[in-house]
N, C-alpha and C positions, 0 to 999 in steps of 0.2 A: 504494500500500500504506500503510495507516494503522499507525503505531507504537502498539501497545496497552499498552506498559509504563506503569503509573500515573504514573511520574515524567516520562514523555515524551509526555504528551497533546499533541495539536496538531501533531505531525510527520507530514507526508504525503510519500511518495515522488513527486518531481516527474515529471509525465507528458509534458512538452512537448519536452524536449531529448533527442533520440534518437541513433541511430547515424549518421544522415546529417549532423547537426550536428557530431558528433565527427569525422567524416570531413572536413568543411569546415575545422574548427579545425586539424586536423592538416595538411592539404594547403595551407591558406592560409598558415600560419606557415612550413612547410617551403619552399614555393615562393618566397615573398617573400624569405626570408633566403638561399636558394640564389642568387637573382638578385643580391641586394646584395653577397654575397661575390664572385660572378662579376664584377660590375662593378668591384670594387676590383682584381681581377686584370687586368681589361681596361686599367685605368689604368696598370698596371705593364708592359703590353705582352704579357701572356700571352693572346693572342687566341683560340687554339684551344680552350682549356679554358673561357674566359669566355663565348664565344658558345654553346658546347654547354650549359654550365651555365645560362645565361640562358634558353635555349629550354626546357629541362627545368623551370626554375622557373616560367616563365609558364604552361606547359601544366599544371603541378600546381595553380596558382592557379585556372585556368579550370575544371579538373575540380572543384575545391573549390567554386567558385561554382555550378556545375551541381548539386552535391549540396545546396547551400543553397537553390537555387530549387526543387528537387524536394521539399524538406521543407515548403515552403509549402502551405497548404491549397488555394490556387488558384495553381499555378505560373505560369499564363498571365498573371497580374497582377503579376509581379515588378517591372515597370517603374514601378509606383506608388510604390515605395520612394523614387524620385527625382523623380517627376512628379505625385504626388498633389496635388490642390488644397488639401488639409488638411495639407500637409507641415509638419513641425516640424524646422526646420533645426538646432536645438540638440540633437536626439536623437542618441544614439550609433549608432542604426541608420542614420540618414541620413549621419552622419559616416563610419561604416565603409563604407557603400556608395559614398560619394565616394572614399574611399581606394582601394577595390578597382577602381573604374572608372578613376580617374586612373593608378593603377599599371599596370593592363593596357594602357591607351592608350599611355603614354610608354615602357613596356617594349617594346611592339611597334614603336613608332617608332624605338627604339634598335636593335632586333634586325633588323628587316626589311631595311633598306638594306645590311646586312652579309652577308645570306645570299641576297638576291635581286639581280639585275642590272637591275632596272627603274629604280630611282632611285639616284643617287649623291649622298651628302651629305658635306661636309667634316667633319673630325674635331671641330671646335669645336661644330658643331650636334649631332653624335652624343653628344659629351660632355655637352652641355646636357640632351638628352633622358635620358641615362643618370643624371645627378645628380637630375633631377626624379623619375624612376622609383625611384631609390634612396631618396629622402626618403619617398615614398609607400609604398615597400616596408617601411620601418621602421614606418610608421604601421599598415600591414596586420598585421604581426607583433604589434604591441602591441594592436591592436584585437581579435585573437582571444582575448585574455585579458580585456580590458575588457568585451567583449560579455556575458559571463556574470558578471563581477565587479560589475556595477551592479544585479544582481537582489537587492534588499535583503532580501526575505523568505526567502532561502536563505543562512543565516549562513556556511556552509562556503565559499561562493563569494565572499561580500561581504567581501573583504579585499584591501588594496593589494598584497600579495605575489603574488597569483595572476597578474596580468598580467606581472609580472617572471618568474615561473616559466615561463609560456608563451613569453615572449620568449627566455629562455635555452634552452628546449627547442626552439624554432623554429630558433635558431642551430645547435644541436647536430644536429638532423635535416637542416638545410640543408647543413652541412658533410659529414655522412655521405652525402647525395645526391651532392654534388660528388665525393666520393671514388669512388663507384661510376661516375659519369660519366667521371672521369679515367681509371680503370682500363679502362673500355670503349673508350676512344679508342686504346688500345694504342700510345701514344707515349712513348718513354723520358723525354723532358723533362717531359711532363705527369705521368707517374707519379712523378717526383721531387717534384712539387708535391703530389700526393695523399699522399705520405708525411708532409709537413708538415701538410697539412689534417687527417690522422688524429690527429696529435699535438695540434693546436689543439683538436680535438674532445674529446680526452681531458681537457684542462684545463677545457673548457666543461662537461663532464659532472661533474667534481668540484665545480665551482661550483654546478651545478644540484642535486646531491645535498645540498650544505650548505644551500642556500636552501630546498629541499623539506623537509628535516628541521626547520628553524626554523619554517617555515610550519605543519607538522603539530603541532609542540609548542605553538605559540601557539593554534592552533585547538582543541587538546585542552583548553584552559582557557577557551574561548569560550562562546557561548550553547549552549543544549541541542542545537539542530539541528547545530551544528558539532561538538560532542562526539560525537553519534551518528554523524556522517559519518566522523570519524576512527576510531571503533571499527569501523565497517563495513568500511573499507578495510584496517585492520590485523589484525582478528581475525574479521570477518564473512564474508559470502558473496563480497565483492569482494577478499578477501585474496589468493587465488591470482593474480588479475589484477594487483594492485598489487605485492605482495611478490615474486611470481614473474615477472610480466611487466615491470613498471616498474623496481623496485629491482634485481632479480637480472639478468634478461636485458637490460634496456634501459640499465642504468648500471654495475652492479658488474662483470659479465663483460666488457663492452667496455673499461672502464677498465683492468682487469687485462691484457687482450689488447694494448691500446695501449702501456702503459708496461712490461709484462713481456715483450713480444715484438716488436711492430711498430717501436718506437723503437730497439731494439737490433740488429735484424737486417734484412737485405734479401734479395730473391730470390723465387723462385716460391712457396716455402712462406709467406713473409710476405704475398704477394699474396692467398693463400687466407684467411689469418687476417684481413687487412684487409677483405676482402669480407664475411666472417662477422661481424666486429665492426660494420661499417656497417649490415648487415641487422638485427642485434640492436638497434642504436640506433633504427632506423626503427620496428621493432615496439614498442619501449618507448615511443617518442613517441606512437604511435597509442593504445597502451593507457592512457597517462597521461590523454589527453583523454576516453577512454571512462569511466575510473574516476571522474574528477572530475565528469563529468556524472551518472553513475549514483548517486554518493554524495551528491548535492545534495538534502537534505531541506527541503521547504517548511515553514517554521515559521509556523503560523497564529497570528496575534496573539491571538485570542479563545479561550483554552484553558479547558476546564471545571475 
């Protein structure tokens, strides 16, 4: 869509990054951070939650990779990202693909011996695999923001704060996922941990809200493309998704539920509120990726 306002000539709605990419960005960040947090609990000896959370995290990343492959014009050629004869090892696409591949490999090597009785590995080897997967998992969560942040002709995306926002959101959605996993295990000790995870997620969401507000404020004084993007998500056709889906459902309501109810009370009623809060966080995280992609206007250098 061409923006026809005379003061905004040269802005075109970007047509390349669609719902499948948004799905990948969401699941890639969620899954990698769910694994990373699970591994930290594994180090503390909380094996039941950590193994279940690690499995869910890896599965989420794999589904996200599938969405990324399906988005390619020729999905059957996805292997060329790493094996092309004209490969540019300095490109972020190659670096991100390496992060994804290495994370998946070492996460599986960490998880498989603990849930299968085929191979027995001692704890030092498992810990080594876990730390390597943890490092690449952090890389994956950062890459989900860097992937679009390096698109220079889309001013709204091209800002250092965007990878930070995506990392914070990835941590928040990862924590929400672990809350749901912990509650599904129906273990009293694990559910005590989920109570703390929900509280940590509350603080994470507050930080995310602050950084997001600063980001939008700075972009509203940025190039024409960035200003148009901010207007679109705050007052334009994307406002219901951003204001209603991201700010209200994904951040404000869960923050109020966490600190107004979950932190103060325990019991069956609190479990229902915790589940609702975590689901809202996941919806808000998915909406955030969708809105950021849809609001990205390509600013053509040669304007009339």
